[in-house]
C-alpha distance (Angstrom), angle and dihedral (degrees) to the residues before:
residue distance angle dihedral
M1 . . .
Q2 3.85 . .
G3 3.77 90.9 .
Q4 3.81 90.2 51.7
F5 3.77 92.7 56.2
D6 3.79 93.6 47.5
A7 3.74 92.3 47.5
A8 3.77 92.5 49.8
L9 3.86 95.4 50.9
D10 3.81 93.6 107.0
A11 3.79 91.7 47.9
W12 3.76 90.0 48.0
R13 3.76 92.0 52.9
V14 3.79 90.1 52.5
W15 3.85 89.8 51.2
Q16 3.80 90.6 49.9
E17 3.82 91.3 55.6
S18 3.83 93.3 46.8
P19 3.81 118.6 99.6
W20 3.85 92.4 -105.9
G21 3.81 90.5 47.5
R22 3.83 92.6 49.8
L23 3.82 90.1 48.8
R24 3.81 90.0 52.0
Y25 3.84 93.1 56.9
A26 3.81 96.8 36.4
V27 3.81 95.0 53.2
A28 3.76 92.1 42.0
E29 3.77 91.2 52.9
A30 3.74 92.4 48.9
N31 3.81 92.6 50.9
L32 3.81 91.2 48.2
S33 3.85 92.6 46.8
R34 3.76 90.9 55.2
R35 3.74 94.0 53.3
L36 3.80 97.1 37.1
A37 3.82 90.7 59.8
A38 3.81 87.9 76.1
L39 3.86 91.5 58.8
G40 3.81 92.4 61.7
P41 3.80 131.3 -114.0
G42 3.81 95.1 -55.9
P43 2.91 138.8 159.7
L44 3.79 83.2 -127.0
R45 3.81 126.4 -157.7
V46 3.77 107.9 -119.9
L47 3.81 129.5 -170.4
D48 3.77 116.2 -163.9
L49 3.78 111.6 -164.2
A50 3.79 113.8 -153.0
G51 3.81 86.4 -2.7
A52 3.86 93.5 166.4
D53 3.83 111.8 -169.8
G54 3.76 96.3 -7.6
G55 3.82 101.5 -97.1
D56 3.81 90.1 149.3
A57 3.77 98.0 27.5
V58 3.84 97.5 56.8
R59 3.81 90.8 56.1
L60 3.86 89.1 53.8
L61 3.78 91.6 44.2
R62 3.82 89.0 54.6
R63 3.80 87.8 56.5
G64 3.79 89.6 57.0
H65 3.80 100.7 -101.3
R66 3.79 127.1 134.7
V67 3.75 114.8 -118.8
T68 3.81 134.0 -165.8
I69 3.80 115.3 -163.9
V70 3.74 119.4 -160.5
D71 3.81 116.7 -166.3
Y72 3.79 135.5 139.5
S73 3.76 94.7 -137.5
P74 3.87 110.9 93.7
G75 3.75 90.1 -167.9
M76 3.77 93.2 56.1
L77 3.85 92.2 45.1
A78 3.74 91.0 50.7
A79 3.85 89.2 51.2
A80 3.84 89.0 49.4
A81 3.82 92.0 52.3
E82 3.80 90.7 48.6
R83 3.87 91.7 51.5
A84 3.77 91.7 47.4
A85 3.81 91.3 51.9
H86 3.79 92.1 47.5
A87 3.81 87.8 52.3
G88 3.87 90.4 51.9
A89 3.74 91.2 -114.7
G90 3.73 103.9 100.3
D91 3.77 94.1 119.4
R92 3.80 90.6 60.4
L93 3.82 95.2 54.6
T94 3.77 126.3 86.3
T95 3.85 119.2 -173.0
V96 3.75 121.8 -159.1
E97 3.89 119.7 -170.1
A98 3.78 102.7 -148.0
D99 3.80 143.9 116.8
V100 3.78 107.9 -94.0
F101 3.74 87.4 -141.0
A102 3.86 90.9 60.4
L103 3.70 103.6 35.2
P104 3.85 117.4 -170.8
E105 3.77 120.9 -119.9
S106 3.76 90.4 -109.2
V107 3.78 86.5 70.4
T108 3.83 102.3 35.9
A109 3.80 96.6 43.9
G110 3.81 91.8 76.1
R111 3.78 136.0 48.9
Y112 3.79 126.8 -129.9
D113 3.78 137.3 -143.7
V114 3.76 91.1 -136.4
V115 3.82 132.9 18.7
L116 3.75 121.1 -164.3
C117 3.82 118.9 -156.5
H118 3.77 101.6 174.6
N119 3.76 124.0 168.9
L120 3.79 94.7 -15.1
L121 3.75 103.3 107.4
Q122 3.83 94.2 68.1
Y123 3.75 88.1 67.7
V124 3.90 93.7 60.1
A125 3.77 130.1 65.4
D126 3.79 92.4 -151.1
P127 3.77 113.3 42.6
A128 3.79 97.0 -179.6
P129 3.89 96.5 90.0
V130 3.77 92.5 47.6
V131 3.80 91.7 49.9
R132 3.82 92.8 48.5
T133 3.84 91.4 48.8
A134 3.77 92.6 48.5
V135 3.85 92.6 49.4
S136 3.80 91.3 48.7
L137 3.78 92.2 57.6
V138 3.81 93.3 57.2
G139 3.77 110.4 94.3
G140 3.81 96.6 -160.6
G141 3.83 105.9 -44.8
L142 3.80 142.0 78.0
L143 3.78 134.2 -31.6
S144 3.83 116.8 -161.1
L145 3.71 115.2 -165.6
M146 3.80 129.4 175.8
A147 3.76 137.0 172.9
I148 3.79 142.0 157.2
N149 3.74 111.3 -69.8
R150 3.84 113.9 -121.9
H151 3.79 90.5 -155.6
A152 3.77 92.0 63.0
N153 3.81 95.7 56.8
P154 3.76 99.5 76.5
L155 3.87 90.1 45.2
A156 3.79 90.9 53.7
L157 3.76 92.6 48.9
A158 3.88 91.8 49.6
V159 3.83 98.6 40.2
R160 3.83 104.6 31.1
S161 3.79 100.2 29.2
L162 3.80 97.0 31.5
D163 3.80 87.8 -135.5
P164 3.80 109.7 133.9
A165 3.78 91.8 167.4
A166 3.81 92.1 57.5
A167 3.86 89.4 43.3
L168 3.82 89.5 55.5
D169 3.77 90.6 51.9
A170 3.84 90.0 48.7
L171 3.73 91.8 57.3
G172 3.80 88.6 79.9
S173 3.82 99.1 32.2
R174 3.82 131.2 97.1
A175 3.81 93.9 -174.9
S176 3.82 128.2 101.3
R177 3.81 138.0 143.0
A178 3.70 132.9 -121.1
E179 3.85 109.5 -128.4
T180 3.81 96.9 -162.7
F181 3.79 96.5 49.9
D182 3.89 96.1 26.4
T183 3.81 95.5 -133.3
E184 3.77 137.9 126.6
L185 3.78 119.1 -97.3
T186 3.79 134.7 -158.6
L187 3.83 112.1 -145.9
H188 3.85 124.5 -144.5
T189 3.76 136.3 -178.5
A190 3.76 131.7 -122.3
E191 3.76 89.6 -119.5
E192 3.82 92.2 58.4
I193 3.73 94.2 47.4
T194 3.81 93.9 43.7
A195 3.77 88.8 57.5
L196 3.83 89.7 52.4
L197 3.80 90.5 49.2
T198 3.78 92.2 50.9
E199 3.83 91.6 48.9
A200 3.83 89.0 52.0
G201 3.80 89.6 56.2
C202 3.82 102.2 -99.2
E203 3.73 121.8 151.3
D204 3.80 137.4 -155.5
V205 3.86 94.8 18.6
E206 3.75 108.4 -167.6
H207 3.79 118.0 -158.4
C208 3.75 112.6 -147.8
G209 3.87 131.6 169.6
I210 3.75 130.5 -134.9
R211 3.83 116.1 -152.7
C212 3.79 94.9 5.2
V213 3.82 91.2 173.5
N214 3.74 108.7 5.0
D215 3.78 95.7 87.5
H216 3.83 91.8 50.8
I217 3.82 92.3 55.2
T218 3.87 101.3 90.2
D219 3.82 96.2 -166.2
D220 3.87 98.0 87.0
A221 3.84 91.3 166.8
R222 3.84 90.6 64.3
K223 3.78 91.5 57.4
H224 3.80 89.4 68.2
D225 3.76 89.3 65.5
P226 3.81 107.4 101.0
D227 3.76 95.3 -139.5
F228 3.75 94.9 46.3
F229 3.77 91.3 45.8
A230 3.86 92.4 50.7
A231 3.82 90.1 52.3
L232 3.81 90.7 46.6
E233 3.77 92.9 49.8
A234 3.80 91.3 49.7
L235 3.82 88.9 52.4
E236 3.81 93.5 47.3
L237 3.81 90.7 49.0
A238 3.81 90.0 51.2
M239 3.86 94.2 47.3
T240 3.75 98.1 43.6
N241 3.86 96.9 94.4
R242 3.84 98.5 16.1
H243 3.76 110.0 102.6
P244 3.00 138.9 -106.4
Y245 3.80 90.2 26.9
P246 3.83 98.1 73.9
H247 3.78 88.5 65.7
T248 3.82 90.9 66.3
A249 3.84 95.3 46.0
K250 3.73 122.0 116.1
I251 3.77 89.4 -131.5
F252 3.82 129.1 34.8
H253 3.79 116.9 -145.4
L254 3.73 119.0 -160.2
L255 3.84 122.4 -170.4
A256 3.74 119.7 -173.5
D257 3.74 139.1 176.2
V258 3.82 115.7 -123.6
P259 3.82 112.2 -156.4
G260 3.83 115.2 -129.0
């Protein structure tokens, strides 16, 4: 799979610059900023598990924090280092080429104020070990976890693809496929992962949604219009933690306190 991620780097960058990619990062950053405020001004020690090319990490670096990205794609890590240098924050970024399921001692020996586990869970059938590992690396601070929302898949098939039969089948399915990286995915729900976080000792778990409505608007061309996009972004930011809208989001975003 490592080769798939390296080969798809250009496509991944195109996706990041798309309206839906920009919404993903903007809403995630807003959610994180709201919770990080309780940890003080920092600089905070951040661990980004499977952080790829630093889409989340660079935003935190710009805020003065120190970030360690672990990823097993050398191409993605090189791109992350380049982005950090371009942002004038290369000295605050550490990259570790490793499998996040077999973390080296250089990573596990320390504890972090913040651990990001973004868009990793869809690549595993059993999320429990990943959740336990992520929690164990937080030394009294915040865990930020996001993954594709299984509840949104039938909606997308019915609304965007106009395929109610496929949507009906998807109600009982956990399987999907990543177009950019051309790999099989396992879909989870915020409710399932919240239960795992609670079992692992997390507190004050906040369920947010990323792209609560964007993926149900079928006119993708309109989203490239700056005025329409600005209005859409404002709506997404307002909906992200206002229930019931997170349940319709393409991505669920869970933020949890981990006691020290």
